[in-house]
DSSP file (Angstrom, degrees, kcal/mol; ACC not computed):
  #  RESIDUE AA STRUCTURE BP1 BP2  ACC     N-H-->O    O-->H-N    N-H-->O    O-->H-N    TCO  KAPPA ALPHA  PHI   PSI    X-CA   Y-CA   Z-CA
    1    1 A M              0   0    0      0, 0.0    14,-0.8     0, 0.0     2,-0.4   0.000 360.0 360.0 360.0 135.1    4.8   11.4  -15.1
    2    2 A Y  E     -A   14   0A   0     12,-0.2     2,-0.5    10,-0.1    12,-0.2  -0.930 360.0-169.2-117.4 136.7    8.1   10.3  -13.8
    3    3 A L  E     -A   13   0A   0     10,-0.6    10,-0.8    -2,-0.4     2,-0.5  -0.974  17.2-136.7-131.9 119.9   10.4    7.8  -15.5
    4    4 A T  E     -A   12   0A   0     -2,-0.5     2,-0.9     8,-0.2     8,-0.2  -0.622  13.0-141.2 -78.4 122.4   13.4    6.1  -14.0
    5    5 A C     >  -     0   0    0      6,-2.0     4,-3.0    -2,-0.5     6,-0.4  -0.703  15.0-168.5 -87.5 111.4   16.4    6.1  -16.3
    6    6 A T  T  4 S+     0   0    0     -2,-0.9    -1,-0.2     1,-0.2    -2,-0.0   0.714  77.6  74.0 -74.9 -12.9   17.8    2.5  -15.6
    7    7 A A  T  4 S-     0   0    0      1,-0.1    -1,-0.2    -3,-0.1    53,-0.1   0.946 125.6  -0.8 -64.2 -41.4   21.0    3.3  -17.5
    8    8 A N  T  4 S-     0   0    0     -3,-0.2    -2,-0.2     3,-0.1    -1,-0.1   0.690  81.0-142.7-121.3 -17.4   22.2    5.5  -14.5
    9    9 A G  S  < S+     0   0    0     -4,-3.0    53,-0.1     2,-0.1    -3,-0.1   0.341  80.9  91.9  81.4 -11.1   19.4    5.4  -12.0
   10   10 A R        +     0   0    0     -5,-0.1     2,-0.4    15,-0.1    17,-0.1   0.295  68.1  80.8-101.5  12.7   20.0    9.1  -11.2
   11   11 A T        -     0   0    0     -6,-0.4    -6,-2.0    14,-0.2     2,-0.4  -0.950  47.5-178.5-126.7 136.5   17.7   10.6  -13.6
   12   12 A L  E     -AB   4  24A   0     12,-2.0    12,-1.9    -2,-0.4     2,-0.5  -0.968  17.3-148.1-123.5 141.8   13.9   11.2  -13.4
   13   13 A M  E     -AB   3  23A   0    -10,-0.8   -10,-0.6    -2,-0.4     2,-0.4  -0.964  11.2-161.8-112.5 126.3   12.0   12.8  -16.3
   14   14 A K  E     -AB   2  22A   0      8,-2.1     8,-1.8    -2,-0.5     2,-0.4  -0.895  19.4-128.6-108.8 131.2    8.9   15.0  -15.5
   15   15 A D  E     - B   0  21A   0    -14,-0.8     2,-0.2    -2,-0.4     6,-0.2  -0.658  28.7-142.6 -73.0 128.7    6.4   15.8  -18.0
   16   16 A D    >   -     0   0    0      4,-2.6     3,-2.1    -2,-0.4    -1,-0.0  -0.614  23.0-109.9 -91.8 158.6    5.9   19.6  -17.9
   17   17 A V  T 3  S+     0   0    0      1,-0.3    -1,-0.1    -2,-0.2    -2,-0.0   0.838 120.0  50.0 -56.8 -32.0    2.6   21.2  -18.4
   18   18 A K  T 3  S-     0   0    0      2,-0.1    -1,-0.3     1,-0.0     3,-0.1   0.359 124.5-100.9 -88.9   5.7    3.6   22.6  -21.8
   19   19 A G  S <  S+     0   0    0     -3,-2.1    -2,-0.1     1,-0.3     2,-0.1   0.324  83.8 124.1  95.4  -8.7    4.9   19.2  -22.9
   20   20 A A        -     0   0    0     -5,-0.1    -4,-2.6     1,-0.1     2,-0.4  -0.400  59.6-117.9 -84.3 165.7    8.6   19.9  -22.3
   21   21 A H  E     -B   15   0A   0     -6,-0.2     2,-0.5    -3,-0.1    -6,-0.2  -0.855  18.4-161.3-110.1 136.9   10.7   17.7  -20.1
   22   22 A E  E     -B   14   0A   0     -8,-1.8    -8,-2.1    -2,-0.4     2,-0.5  -0.975  15.5-142.3-112.2 129.5   12.4   18.8  -16.9
   23   23 A I  E     +B   13   0A   0     -2,-0.5     2,-0.3   -10,-0.2   -10,-0.2  -0.841  26.1 171.1 -96.3 124.1   15.3   16.5  -15.6
   24   24 A M  E     -B   12   0A   0    -12,-1.9   -12,-2.0    -2,-0.5    -2,-0.0  -0.968  31.0-120.1-130.3 144.4   15.6   16.0  -11.9
   25   25 A S     >  -     0   0    0     -2,-0.3     4,-1.5   -14,-0.2     3,-0.3  -0.557  24.1-123.9 -78.3 153.3   17.6   13.8   -9.7
   26   26 A P  H  > S+     0   0    0      0, 0.0     4,-2.5     0, 0.0     5,-0.2   0.818 112.4  58.4 -64.1 -33.9   15.8   11.4   -7.3
   27   27 A S  H  > S+     0   0    0      2,-0.2     4,-2.4     1,-0.2     5,-0.1   0.902 104.3  50.2 -59.2 -43.3   17.7   13.0   -4.4
   28   28 A K  H  > S+     0   0    0     -3,-0.3     4,-1.5     2,-0.2    -1,-0.2   0.874 110.0  52.0 -66.0 -36.2   16.3   16.4   -5.3
   29   29 A T  H  X S+     0   0    0     -4,-1.5     4,-1.1     1,-0.2    -2,-0.2   0.934 111.5  45.4 -64.2 -46.5   12.8   14.9   -5.4
   30   30 A L  H  X S+     0   0    0     -4,-2.5     4,-2.4     1,-0.2    -2,-0.2   0.857 108.9  56.6 -67.4 -34.9   13.2   13.3   -2.0
   31   31 A E  H  < S+     0   0    0     -4,-2.4    -1,-0.2     1,-0.2    -2,-0.2   0.852 102.2  56.3 -64.7 -29.3   14.7   16.6   -0.5
   32   32 A R  H  < S+     0   0    0     -4,-1.5    -1,-0.2    -3,-0.2    -2,-0.2   0.877 112.6  42.3 -68.9 -37.8   11.6   18.5   -1.6
   33   33 A S  H  < S-     0   0    0     -4,-1.1     2,-0.3     1,-0.3    -2,-0.2   0.866 128.1  -3.5 -79.5 -38.8    9.4   16.1    0.5
   34   34 A S     <  -     0   0    0     -4,-2.4     2,-0.6     2,-0.0    -1,-0.3  -0.990  65.8-114.2-152.7 150.9   11.4   15.7    3.6
   35   35 A E        -     0   0    0     -2,-0.3     2,-0.9    -3,-0.1     3,-0.2  -0.737  28.8-137.4 -83.1 120.4   14.7   16.7    5.1
   36   36 A K        +     0   0    0     -2,-0.6    -1,-0.0     1,-0.2    -5,-0.0  -0.596  51.2 133.7 -74.9 105.4   17.1   13.8    5.7
   37   37 A T        +     0   0    0     -2,-0.9    -1,-0.2     2,-0.0     2,-0.2   0.604  43.4  90.9-126.5 -11.8   18.7   14.3    9.1
   38   38 A A        -     0   0    0     -3,-0.2     2,-0.3     1,-0.0     0, 0.0  -0.519  60.2-150.6 -81.9 149.3   18.4   10.8   10.7
   39   39 A R        -     0   0    0     -2,-0.2     2,-0.3     2,-0.0    -2,-0.0  -0.847   9.3-168.0-120.6 159.2   21.2    8.3   10.3
   40   40 A L        -     0   0    0     -2,-0.3     2,-0.3     2,-0.0    -2,-0.0  -0.968   6.0-174.4-144.9 128.7   21.1    4.5   10.3
   41   41 A E        -     0   0    0     -2,-0.3     2,-0.3     2,-0.0    -2,-0.0  -0.888   2.2-179.1-126.8 151.9   24.1    2.3   10.5
   42   42 A A        -     0   0    0     -2,-0.3     2,-0.5     2,-0.0    -2,-0.0  -0.965  25.7-131.6-154.5 131.9   24.4   -1.6   10.2
   43   43 A R        +     0   0    0     -2,-0.3     2,-0.3     0, 0.0    -2,-0.0  -0.768  36.9 173.6 -80.6 125.0   27.2   -4.1   10.4
   44   44 A I        -     0   0    0     -2,-0.5     2,-0.2     3,-0.0    -2,-0.0  -0.824  32.5-108.5-128.9 165.4   27.0   -6.5    7.5
   45   45 A T     >  -     0   0    0     -2,-0.3     4,-2.2     1,-0.1     3,-0.2  -0.630  34.2-108.8 -91.3 160.6   29.4   -9.2    6.3
   46   46 A E  H  > S+     0   0    0     -2,-0.2     4,-2.7     1,-0.2     5,-0.2   0.865 120.4  56.8 -50.3 -44.2   31.5   -8.7    3.0
   47   47 A Q  H  > S+     0   0    0      1,-0.2     4,-2.9     2,-0.2    -1,-0.2   0.948 108.3  45.9 -57.2 -49.4   29.2  -11.3    1.2
   48   48 A Q  H  > S+     0   0    0      1,-0.2     4,-2.5     2,-0.2    -2,-0.2   0.905 112.7  49.1 -69.4 -39.3   26.1   -9.2    2.1
   49   49 A K  H  X S+     0   0    0     -4,-2.2     4,-2.9     2,-0.2    -1,-0.2   0.920 111.3  50.5 -64.1 -40.3   27.7   -5.9    1.0
   50   50 A A  H  X S+     0   0    0     -4,-2.7     4,-2.6     2,-0.2     5,-0.3   0.961 112.2  48.6 -61.0 -47.9   28.8   -7.5   -2.3
   51   51 A L  H  X S+     0   0    0     -4,-2.9     4,-2.3    -5,-0.2    -2,-0.2   0.926 114.4  43.2 -50.7 -51.0   25.3   -8.8   -2.8
   52   52 A F  H  X S+     0   0    0     -4,-2.5     4,-2.9     1,-0.2    -1,-0.2   0.900 113.5  52.7 -66.9 -43.5   23.7   -5.4   -2.1
   53   53 A L  H  X S+     0   0    0     -4,-2.9     4,-2.4     2,-0.2    -1,-0.2   0.871 109.6  48.1 -57.6 -46.8   26.3   -3.6   -4.2
   54   54 A R  H  X S+     0   0    0     -4,-2.6     4,-2.1     2,-0.2    -1,-0.2   0.875 113.6  47.0 -69.9 -38.9   25.7   -5.9   -7.2
   55   55 A A  H  X S+     0   0    0     -4,-2.3     4,-2.0    -5,-0.3    -2,-0.2   0.939 111.2  50.3 -69.7 -40.1   21.9   -5.4   -7.0
   56   56 A A  H  X>S+     0   0    0     -4,-2.9     5,-2.1     1,-0.2     4,-0.9   0.958 112.0  50.2 -62.4 -44.2   22.2   -1.6   -6.6
   57   57 A Q  H ><5S+     0   0    0     -4,-2.4     3,-0.9     1,-0.2    -1,-0.2   0.918 108.4  51.8 -61.9 -44.6   24.5   -1.5   -9.7
   58   58 A L  H 3<5S+     0   0    0     -4,-2.1    -1,-0.2     1,-0.2    -2,-0.2   0.841 113.7  44.3 -59.5 -35.4   22.0   -3.6  -11.7
   59   59 A T  H 3<5S-     0   0    0     -4,-2.0    -1,-0.2    -3,-0.3    -2,-0.2   0.519 114.4-118.4 -89.7  -2.6   19.2   -1.2  -10.8
   60   60 A G  T <<5S+     0   0    0     -3,-0.9     2,-0.3    -4,-0.9    -3,-0.2   0.781  73.4 120.4  78.1  23.4   21.4    1.8  -11.5
   61   61 A R      < -     0   0    0     -5,-2.1    -1,-0.3    -6,-0.2     2,-0.1  -0.718  66.6-102.4-115.3 167.1   21.2    3.1   -8.0
   62   62 A S     >  -     0   0    0     -2,-0.3     4,-2.5   -53,-0.1     5,-0.2  -0.466  37.7-107.4 -78.5 165.1   23.9    3.9   -5.3
   63   63 A L  H  > S+     0   0    0      2,-0.2     4,-2.1     1,-0.2     5,-0.2   0.860 120.0  49.0 -61.4 -41.9   24.3    1.5   -2.6
   64   64 A T  H  > S+     0   0    0      2,-0.2     4,-3.0     1,-0.2     5,-0.3   0.945 112.3  49.2 -64.6 -48.1   22.7    3.8    0.0
   65   65 A D  H  > S+     0   0    0      1,-0.2     4,-3.3     2,-0.2     5,-0.3   0.951 112.8  47.2 -53.4 -51.8   19.7    4.4   -2.3
   66   66 A F  H  X S+     0   0    0     -4,-2.5     4,-2.3     1,-0.2    -1,-0.2   0.909 114.0  45.8 -62.2 -39.1   19.2    0.8   -2.9
   67   67 A V  H  X S+     0   0    0     -4,-2.1     4,-3.0     2,-0.2     5,-0.2   0.964 115.8  45.5 -68.4 -48.3   19.5   -0.3    0.8
   68   68 A V  H  X S+     0   0    0     -4,-3.0     4,-2.5     1,-0.2    -2,-0.2   0.929 116.0  47.4 -67.6 -41.4   17.2    2.5    2.0
   69   69 A A  H  X S+     0   0    0     -4,-3.3     4,-2.2    -5,-0.3    -1,-0.2   0.897 112.9  47.2 -61.8 -39.1   14.6    1.8   -0.7
   70   70 A S  H  X S+     0   0    0     -4,-2.3     4,-2.8    -5,-0.3    -2,-0.2   0.886 112.8  48.7 -64.4 -42.4   14.6   -1.8   -0.2
   71   71 A A  H  X S+     0   0    0     -4,-3.0     4,-1.8    -5,-0.2    -2,-0.2   0.894 111.7  50.0 -73.6 -32.4   14.3   -1.5    3.5
   72   72 A Q  H  X S+     0   0    0     -4,-2.5     4,-3.1    -5,-0.2    -2,-0.2   0.931 110.5  50.0 -62.1 -45.5   11.4    1.0    3.2
   73   73 A E  H  X S+     0   0    0     -4,-2.2     4,-2.8     1,-0.2     5,-0.2   0.918 112.6  45.7 -59.5 -45.6    9.6   -1.2    0.8
   74   74 A T  H  X S+     0   0    0     -4,-2.8     4,-2.3     1,-0.2    -1,-0.2   0.869 112.4  50.7 -71.3 -25.9    9.9   -4.2    3.0
   75   75 A A  H  X S+     0   0    0     -4,-1.8     4,-2.7     2,-0.2     5,-0.2   0.928 112.0  48.5 -67.8 -48.0    8.9   -2.2    6.1
   76   76 A S  H  X S+     0   0    0     -4,-3.1     4,-2.8     1,-0.2    -2,-0.2   0.940 111.9  47.4 -57.2 -50.3    5.9   -0.9    4.3
   77   77 A R  H  X S+     0   0    0     -4,-2.8     4,-2.4     2,-0.2    -1,-0.2   0.860 111.3  52.9 -65.5 -37.8    4.9   -4.2    3.0
   78   78 A T  H  X S+     0   0    0     -4,-2.3     4,-2.6    -5,-0.2    -1,-0.2   0.958 111.4  44.3 -51.6 -54.7    5.4   -5.8    6.6
   79   79 A L  H  X S+     0   0    0     -4,-2.7     4,-2.9     1,-0.2     5,-0.3   0.939 114.0  51.9 -68.2 -41.1    3.1   -3.3    8.3
   80   80 A R  H  X S+     0   0    0     -4,-2.8     4,-2.1    -5,-0.2    -1,-0.2   0.925 113.0  43.8 -52.7 -45.3    0.5   -3.6    5.4
   81   81 A E  H  X S+     0   0    0     -4,-2.4     4,-1.9     2,-0.2    -1,-0.2   0.860 114.9  49.9 -71.6 -38.7    0.4   -7.3    5.8
   82   82 A H  H  X S+     0   0    0     -4,-2.6     4,-2.8     2,-0.2     3,-0.3   0.965 112.0  48.2 -64.2 -50.9    0.3   -7.0    9.7
   83   83 A D  H  X S+     0   0    0     -4,-2.9     4,-2.5     1,-0.3    -2,-0.2   0.871 111.8  50.2 -56.1 -44.5   -2.6   -4.5    9.5
   84   84 A T  H  X S+     0   0    0     -4,-2.1     4,-1.9    -5,-0.3    -1,-0.3   0.835 110.9  48.2 -71.0 -31.2   -4.5   -6.7    7.2
   85   85 A L  H  X S+     0   0    0     -4,-1.9     4,-2.3    -3,-0.3    -2,-0.2   0.903 111.3  49.2 -68.7 -44.4   -4.1   -9.7    9.2
   86   86 A M  H  X S+     0   0    0     -4,-2.8     4,-2.4     2,-0.2     5,-0.2   0.912 113.7  45.0 -64.2 -42.5   -5.1   -8.0   12.3
   87   87 A L  H  X S+     0   0    0     -4,-2.5     4,-3.1    -5,-0.2     5,-0.3   0.939 111.6  55.9 -63.4 -45.1   -8.3   -6.4   10.6
   88   88 A S  H  X S+     0   0    0     -4,-1.9     4,-2.5     2,-0.2    -2,-0.2   0.869 108.7  45.7 -50.8 -45.5   -9.0   -9.8    9.1
   89   89 A T  H  X S+     0   0    0     -4,-2.3     4,-2.5     2,-0.2    -1,-0.2   0.949 115.4  45.3 -68.1 -46.1   -9.0  -11.5   12.5
   90   90 A L  H  X S+     0   0    0     -4,-2.4     4,-2.1     1,-0.2    -2,-0.2   0.897 114.5  48.6 -66.7 -35.7  -11.1   -8.9   14.2
   91   91 A D  H  X S+     0   0    0     -4,-3.1     4,-3.0    -5,-0.2     5,-0.2   0.951 110.0  53.0 -66.5 -43.3  -13.6   -8.8   11.2
   92   92 A R  H  X S+     0   0    0     -4,-2.5     4,-2.4    -5,-0.3    -2,-0.2   0.909 110.7  46.8 -57.6 -40.8  -13.8  -12.6   11.2
   93   93 A K  H  X S+     0   0    0     -4,-2.5     4,-2.0     2,-0.2    -1,-0.2   0.882 112.3  48.7 -68.1 -36.9  -14.6  -12.6   15.0
   94   94 A A  H  X S+     0   0    0     -4,-2.1     4,-2.3     2,-0.2     5,-0.2   0.938 114.0  48.2 -65.2 -47.0  -17.3   -9.8   14.6
   95   95 A F  H  X S+     0   0    0     -4,-3.0     4,-1.8     1,-0.2    -2,-0.2   0.920 113.5  44.7 -61.4 -45.0  -18.9  -11.7   11.6
   96   96 A V  H  X S+     0   0    0     -4,-2.4     4,-2.2    -5,-0.2     5,-0.3   0.899 112.6  53.7 -71.2 -35.7  -19.0  -15.0   13.3
   97   97 A E  H  X S+     0   0    0     -4,-2.0     4,-2.8     1,-0.2    -1,-0.2   0.897 109.9  47.3 -52.7 -45.2  -20.3  -13.3   16.5
   98   98 A A  H  < S+     0   0    0     -4,-2.3    -1,-0.2     1,-0.2    -2,-0.2   0.823 112.6  48.2 -77.7 -25.9  -23.1  -11.7   14.6
   99   99 A L  H  < S+     0   0    0     -4,-1.8    -1,-0.2    -5,-0.2    -2,-0.2   0.870 117.2  42.3 -78.2 -32.9  -24.0  -15.0   12.8
  100  100 A L  H  < S+     0   0    0     -4,-2.2    -2,-0.2     1,-0.3    -3,-0.2   0.908 132.5  21.4 -79.1 -46.1  -24.0  -17.0   16.1
  101  101 A H  S  < S-     0   0    0     -4,-2.8    -1,-0.3    -5,-0.3    -2,-0.1  -0.640  80.1-174.1-126.6  74.1  -25.8  -14.2   18.1
  102  102 A P        -     0   0    0      0, 0.0    -3,-0.1     0, 0.0    -4,-0.1  -0.504  29.2-111.0 -76.8 143.0  -27.8  -11.9   15.8
  103  103 A P        -     0   0    0      0, 0.0     3,-0.1     0, 0.0    -2,-0.0  -0.361  35.4 -98.7 -72.1 151.9  -29.4   -8.9   17.3
  104  104 A V        -     0   0    0      1,-0.1     2,-0.0    -2,-0.0     0, 0.0  -0.462  45.8-106.5 -67.5 133.0  -33.1   -8.7   17.4
  105  105 A P        -     0   0    0      0, 0.0    -1,-0.1     0, 0.0     2,-0.0  -0.351  37.1-122.8 -66.2 138.5  -34.4   -6.6   14.6
  106  106 A A     >  -     0   0    0      1,-0.1     4,-1.8    -3,-0.1     3,-0.4  -0.320  26.1-101.9 -80.5 168.1  -35.6   -3.2   15.9
  107  107 A A  H  > S+     0   0    0      1,-0.2     4,-2.2     2,-0.2     5,-0.2   0.817 120.7  57.6 -64.5 -33.6  -39.2   -2.0   15.3
  108  108 A R  H  > S+     0   0    0      1,-0.2     4,-2.1     2,-0.2    -1,-0.2   0.917 109.8  46.3 -62.3 -41.9  -38.2    0.3   12.4
  109  109 A L  H  > S+     0   0    0     -3,-0.4     4,-2.1     2,-0.2     5,-0.2   0.924 110.3  50.5 -66.9 -39.6  -36.7   -2.7   10.5
  110  110 A R  H  X S+     0   0    0     -4,-1.8     4,-2.0     1,-0.2    -1,-0.2   0.932 111.7  50.2 -60.7 -45.1  -39.7   -5.0   11.2
  111  111 A K  H  X S+     0   0    0     -4,-2.2     4,-2.6     1,-0.2    -1,-0.2   0.870 108.7  51.0 -62.8 -37.8  -41.9   -2.2    9.9
  112  112 A A  H  X S+     0   0    0     -4,-2.1     4,-2.5     2,-0.2    -1,-0.2   0.882 107.5  53.2 -66.1 -37.1  -39.8   -1.8    6.7
  113  113 A V  H  X S+     0   0    0     -4,-2.1     4,-2.4     2,-0.2    -1,-0.2   0.893 108.8  49.7 -60.9 -43.5  -40.0   -5.6    6.1
  114  114 A V  H  X S+     0   0    0     -4,-2.0     4,-2.0    -5,-0.2    -2,-0.2   0.980 112.7  48.5 -66.3 -51.9  -43.9   -5.4    6.3
  115  115 A R  H  X S+     0   0    0     -4,-2.6     4,-2.2     1,-0.2     5,-0.2   0.923 111.1  50.7 -47.0 -49.5  -43.8   -2.3    3.8
  116  116 A Y  H  X S+     0   0    0     -4,-2.5     4,-1.8     1,-0.2    -1,-0.2   0.941 110.2  45.9 -57.4 -53.9  -41.6   -4.1    1.5
  117  117 A R  H  < S+     0   0    0     -4,-2.4    -1,-0.2     1,-0.2    -2,-0.2   0.816 111.4  55.0 -56.2 -38.1  -43.6   -7.3    1.3
  118  118 A E  H  < S+     0   0    0     -4,-2.0    -1,-0.2    -5,-0.2    -2,-0.2   0.856 116.6  36.5 -57.0 -43.9  -46.8   -5.1    0.9
  119  119 A R  H  < S+     0   0    0     -4,-2.2    -2,-0.2    -5,-0.2    -1,-0.2   0.689  93.5 102.8 -89.2 -23.0  -45.3   -3.3   -2.1
  120  120 A R  S  < S-     0   0    0     -4,-1.8     2,-0.2    -5,-0.2    -3,-0.0  -0.382  77.2-118.1 -71.5 137.8  -43.4   -6.3   -3.7
  121  121 A P        -     0   0    0      0, 0.0     2,-0.3     0, 0.0    -1,-0.1  -0.504  32.6-111.7 -76.3 145.7  -45.1   -7.8   -6.7
  122  122 A R        -     0   0    0     -2,-0.2     2,-0.3     2,-0.0    -5,-0.0  -0.541  27.9-144.8 -75.3 138.2  -46.1  -11.3   -6.2
  123  123 A R    >   -     0   0    0     -2,-0.3     3,-0.8     1,-0.1     4,-0.1  -0.760  15.4-129.5 -99.4 151.6  -44.2  -14.1   -8.2
  124  124 A G  T 3  S+     0   0    0     -2,-0.3    -1,-0.1     1,-0.2    -2,-0.0   0.484  97.3  74.7 -70.1 -10.3  -45.8  -17.2   -9.5
  125  125 A N  T 3  S-     0   0    0      1,-0.0    -1,-0.2     0, 0.0    -3,-0.0   0.193 113.1-101.9 -96.1  19.0  -43.0  -19.4   -8.1
  126  126 A G    <         0   0    0     -3,-0.8    -2,-0.1     1,-0.1    -4,-0.0   0.615 360.0 360.0  79.2   5.1  -44.1  -19.2   -4.4
  127  127 A R              0   0    0     -4,-0.1    -1,-0.1     0, 0.0    -3,-0.1   0.389 360.0 360.0 -80.4 360.0  -41.6  -16.7   -3.4
């Protein structure tokens, strides 16, 4: 279990198997998963920098950590929404096509329906 310490934002607490707590920095956690070698630079206004810096301070993160985490979260959400919309459009077209032009039931399906109707108990309501 990981808990972010909002007081300083640089501490994570991990439950040890024996119940003890091991303290790790978020940067060490990220270093274990992937090596950071790529760089990203952006020109921003002083107002944007002040806004980002204030938000980073409120969350207890460095400016870099805050900007990278925010960009990653937004990118992931954008991709997820795009993929969902694309799949929904494709699924909707396939569904409508199947409704408008249903395939002819195969012989095995027709035989299964006959067997089902023969084995199904009759109801008194005409079904």
